[in-house]
C-alpha positions in Angstrom: 88.9 64.8 138.5 88.0 65.6 142.5 88.8 69.3 143.3 91.9 69.7 145.7 91.8 72.1 148.3 95.0 74.4 148.4 98.0 73.2 150.3 99.7 75.0 153.1 102.2 75.7 150.7 99.8 77.2 147.8 98.5 79.4 150.7 101.9 80.8 151.8 102.9 81.7 148.6 99.7 83.7 147.8 100.0 85.2 150.9 103.5 86.3 150.2 102.9 87.5 146.8 100.0 89.7 148.2 102.2 91.1 150.9 104.8 92.0 148.2 102.5 93.7 146.0 100.8 96.0 149.1 104.5 97.3 149.4 104.9 98.6 145.7 104.5 102.4 145.7 101.0 103.6 145.2 101.9 104.9 141.7 103.2 101.5 140.5 100.1 99.6 141.8 98.0 102.2 140.2 99.9 102.0 136.7 99.8 98.1 136.6 96.5 97.5 135.2 97.3 100.2 132.4 98.3 97.8 129.6 98.8 100.9 127.2 98.4 100.3 123.2 100.7 98.6 120.8 99.6 100.5 117.5 102.4 100.2 114.6 104.8 103.0 114.6 106.0 104.0 111.2 108.2 106.7 109.6 107.7 109.0 106.6 110.6 109.7 104.4 110.5 113.7 104.9 113.4 113.9 107.3 115.7 112.5 104.5 114.5 114.2 101.4 117.6 116.1 100.6 119.7 112.5 100.6 119.0 109.4 98.1 116.0 107.3 98.8 118.5 104.2 99.4 120.3 106.4 102.0 116.5 107.2 103.2 115.2 103.6 103.6 118.7 102.4 105.1 118.3 105.1 107.8 114.6 104.3 108.6 115.5 100.9 109.0 118.3 101.4 111.3 116.3 103.8 113.1 114.1 100.7 114.2 111.1 101.3 111.9 109.6 98.2 109.6 106.9 100.8 108.1 107.5 103.8 105.8 105.3 106.4 104.0 105.8 108.1 100.7 105.3 111.4 101.6 108.0 113.9 100.1 108.8 113.6 96.5 112.2 114.4 95.3 113.8 115.1 92.1 114.9 111.4 91.6 111.7 110.0 93.3 108.4 110.6 92.1 106.8 107.9 94.1 103.2 107.4 93.2 103.3 110.6 90.9 101.3 110.5 87.6 104.5 110.6 85.5 106.1 107.5 87.5 106.9 104.5 85.1 106.1 101.1 85.2 110.0 100.4 85.7 110.6 103.1 88.2 107.6 101.5 90.3 108.9 98.0 90.1 112.3 99.4 91.1 110.9 101.2 94.3 109.1 97.9 95.4 112.3 96.0 95.3 114.2 98.8 97.1 111.6 98.4 100.0 111.3 94.5 100.1 115.2 94.1 100.1 115.5 96.1 103.3 112.4 94.0 104.7 110.5 97.4 104.9 106.8 98.0 103.7 105.3 101.3 102.5 101.7 101.8 103.6 100.9 105.4 102.3 101.7 107.6 98.9 100.8 111.2 99.0 98.6 112.6 96.2 99.3 115.9 94.4 96.3 117.6 92.7 96.2 119.9 89.9 94.0 122.6 91.2 94.3 124.6 88.6 93.9 122.1 85.8 90.5 121.5 83.9 88.6 119.3 86.1 88.5 116.0 83.4 92.5 116.7 83.8 92.5 116.8 87.2 90.7 113.7 88.0 92.6 111.7 85.4 95.9 112.6 86.9 94.6 111.7 90.3 93.3 108.6 89.3 96.9 107.5 87.9 98.4 108.4 91.2 95.7 106.0 93.0 96.8 103.2 90.3 100.1 103.5 91.2 99.5 103.3 94.9 97.8 100.1 93.8 100.8 98.8 92.1 102.8 99.5 95.3 100.6 97.5 97.3 99.9 100.7 99.3 97.0 100.8 102.0 96.6 104.8 101.9 96.5 107.3 99.4 96.8 110.9 101.0 95.7 114.2 100.2 96.9 117.6 101.8 93.3 119.3 100.9 93.4 122.3 99.4 94.5 126.1 100.0 92.8 128.2 98.2 88.8 129.2 98.0 88.6 129.2 94.4 89.7 125.9 94.2 87.5 124.1 97.0 84.4 123.2 94.8 86.9 121.6 92.1 88.8 119.9 94.9 85.8 118.2 96.4 84.7 117.0 92.9 88.1 115.3 92.5 88.3 113.9 95.8 84.8 112.6 95.3 86.0 110.8 92.2 89.1 109.4 93.4 87.4 108.0 96.6 85.0 106.0 94.6 88.2 105.1 92.3 90.5 104.2 95.1 87.8 101.9 96.9 87.5 99.8 93.7 91.0 99.3 94.1 91.7 98.6 97.6 93.2 101.9 98.6 91.9 104.2 101.3 91.6 107.8 100.8 92.7 110.3 103.6 92.9 114.0 104.3 95.6 115.2 106.3 95.3 118.6 108.4 97.4 121.3 106.2 95.8 124.6 106.5 93.3 126.4 104.3 90.5 123.9 103.5 91.7 121.4 105.8 93.2 123.6 108.6 91.1 122.3 111.6 87.8 120.6 112.6 85.1 122.8 110.8 87.1 122.8 107.5 87.7 118.7 107.8 83.9 118.4 108.4 83.2 120.7 105.2 85.5 118.6 103.2 84.2 115.3 104.4 80.5 116.5 103.8 81.4 117.9 100.4 83.1 114.6 99.3 80.4 112.6 100.6 82.0 109.3 100.6 82.7 106.5 102.8 86.4 105.8 101.5 87.3 109.5 102.4 88.9 109.4 106.4 91.3 111.4 108.4 94.8 111.1 109.1 95.3 113.5 112.0 98.2 115.7 112.4 98.0 117.5 115.8 101.4 119.6 114.8 99.7 120.9 112.0 96.5 122.0 113.7 98.8 124.3 115.9 101.3 125.2 112.9 98.4 126.4 110.3 95.7 127.6 112.8 97.4 127.9 116.1 94.4 126.1 118.0 94.4 123.2 120.5 94.7 119.9 118.5 92.9 118.0 121.4 89.8 120.2 121.0 89.9 120.1 117.4 90.1 116.4 117.4 86.9 115.8 119.4 84.2 116.4 116.5 86.4 114.4 113.8 88.1 111.5 115.9 85.6 108.8 115.0 86.7 109.5 111.3 90.4 109.0 112.0 92.1 106.2 110.3 96.0 107.3 110.8 98.1 109.8 112.8 100.8 111.6 111.7 103.2 112.7 114.4 105.0 115.8 114.7 105.4 118.5 117.4 105.0 122.2 116.9 106.0 125.0 119.4 103.1 127.5 118.0 101.5 129.0 115.0 104.0 128.9 112.0 106.6 127.6 113.9 109.1 124.8 113.2 108.0 121.3 112.9 111.3 119.6 112.1 111.8 119.1 115.9 112.0 116.3 118.7 108.9 115.5 120.2 108.3 116.8 123.5 110.1 120.1 122.9 106.6 121.6 121.4 103.1 122.0 122.4 101.4 118.7 121.4 100.0 117.0 124.2 100.5 113.3 122.7 99.3 111.6 125.4 95.8 113.4 125.4 95.5 113.1 121.6 96.5 109.5 121.4 94.0 108.9 124.5 91.2 110.4 122.8 91.9 108.1 119.6 91.8 105.3 121.7 88.7 105.9 123.4 86.9 106.0 120.0 88.6 102.7 118.8 91.3 104.0 116.9 94.2 101.4 116.1 97.1 102.9 114.2 99.0 103.2 112.2 101.3 106.1 114.0 103.8 107.7 111.5 106.4 109.7 112.7 106.7 112.7 109.8 109.3 114.8 111.4 112.5 115.0 113.7 115.5 117.2 113.8 117.2 116.8 110.7 121.1 116.3 111.5 124.1 117.0 109.0 124.2 113.4 107.9 121.5 110.7 107.4 123.0 109.0 110.7 122.2 111.9 112.5 118.8 112.4 111.5 118.4 108.7 112.0 119.3 109.1 115.7 116.8 111.7 116.1 113.9 109.7 114.1 114.7 106.6 116.6 114.6 109.1 119.6 111.2 110.2 118.3 110.1 106.3 118.0 111.2 105.8 121.5 109.1 108.7 122.6 105.9 107.5 121.1 106.7 104.1 122.6 106.7 105.3 125.8 103.5 107.2 125.3 101.7 104.4 124.0 102.4 102.4 126.9 100.5 104.5 129.0 97.6 105.6 127.0 
């Protein structure tokens, strides 16, 4: 088909469009090419741990989330703990699916003072429970006491291999002690020495436990990060159950650095201000989701 030259009408339309764009404020013209990112944003159960898990899931759904993480055990909900029965796990799966929610993570608890064989067996059962629930990640908080470091690394090396065989990814969350900041995290990764042992970064915890700058601490470990636990914090040992933007975490700078190394989510809201009711807490969790969406749109 022969090429057709642009009509006078096409020319005038294009000229008008260019003229209109030129009239936009410079800030808007500069922002236009920045597409941002659309990483999945989920929410942990932690803000509702004093209420039932049914109320928790209803609130997470109402706050606009589709994904949750099983972070904080309660007396009624062991989640992936070794004591969880097959009947409990089946009922838990049903609670999630009936609300159209998906859980992507379960938190591990390590028996650091138990004999090595017992500690390994207990963590293996937790990983098996995570597999039963169809979880993608099993999360460890690291270890606090130096006298437990050596055994912890052995337990995690075994868990990393055991989890990979079952399609579960083992991840470490900054939490003080042996996972306090970059130096300790890198030491843990070196000692565990397994490709199925990565990081879920927590900028708020870097501040809370060490007082260090989470952007600086992210630099040497960013390439190993496969998830982000979102919380804010105003200073060393300060409260973390707060609204985003009220503390010292520079979310844009942290997420921009993760984007630069190819990170692709998930981003999981861990904290918000806890209200007097599940609904009040839900409103705060929703506000933190909207905060993150605005940040991600400009990363």
